[in-house]
C-alpha positions in Angstrom: 3.2 212.2 38.8 1.1 212.4 35.7 1.6 211.0 32.3 3.8 212.9 29.9 2.5 214.6 26.8 4.2 215.1 23.4 4.9 218.8 23.1 3.9 219.0 19.5 0.8 216.8 19.3 -0.4 217.2 22.9 -1.1 213.4 23.0 0.1 211.3 25.9 3.3 209.5 25.2 3.4 205.7 25.7 5.0 204.5 29.0 5.9 201.2 27.3 7.5 200.8 23.9 6.2 198.6 21.1 9.3 196.6 21.4 8.5 195.7 25.0 5.3 194.1 23.8 6.9 192.3 20.9 9.7 191.0 23.2 7.1 189.8 25.7 5.4 187.7 23.0 8.8 186.4 21.8 9.8 185.5 25.3 6.8 183.2 25.6 7.7 181.2 22.5 5.9 183.5 20.1 2.5 183.0 21.6 1.1 184.7 24.7 -2.1 185.7 26.4 -2.9 189.3 27.3 -2.3 188.7 31.0 1.1 187.0 30.4 2.2 189.9 28.2 1.0 192.5 30.8 3.0 190.7 33.5 6.2 190.6 31.4 5.9 194.3 30.4 4.8 195.4 33.9 1.6 197.1 33.0 -2.1 196.6 33.7 -4.1 194.1 31.7 -6.2 197.0 30.3 -3.1 198.9 29.2 -1.7 195.7 27.5 -4.9 195.0 25.7 -5.2 198.5 24.4 -1.6 198.5 23.1 -1.9 195.0 21.7 -5.0 196.1 19.8 -3.0 199.1 18.4 -0.1 196.8 17.4 -2.6 194.5 15.7 -4.1 197.4 13.8 -0.6 198.3 12.6 -0.1 194.8 11.3 2.7 193.9 13.8 0.9 191.2 15.7 -2.2 188.9 15.2 -4.8 187.8 17.8 -6.9 184.7 18.0 -9.8 183.9 20.3 -9.1 180.8 22.3 -12.0 180.0 24.5 -12.7 183.2 26.4 -9.2 184.6 26.0 -7.2 186.4 23.3 -3.8 184.9 22.4 -1.3 187.0 20.5 1.5 186.1 18.1 3.8 188.0 15.9 2.8 188.8 12.3 4.9 187.0 9.8 6.8 190.3 9.0 7.9 190.5 12.7 9.0 187.0 13.4 
């Protein structure tokens, strides 16, 4: 079973919604690592990282380097 494509754009549709990633951060007291988010959402670490980067580019979340890990929190407009 392959990924679904949007009929108009031809782009792959996302298997997980933005809301699932936002809720995963909220469920961890508003601060979560990539691995924690991936586990809650049910996707791979790589998928989570890619989507989290997209959400950060859209201004929905903010990342911070903590040691060798990225920690994610909601942007002020999404709290």
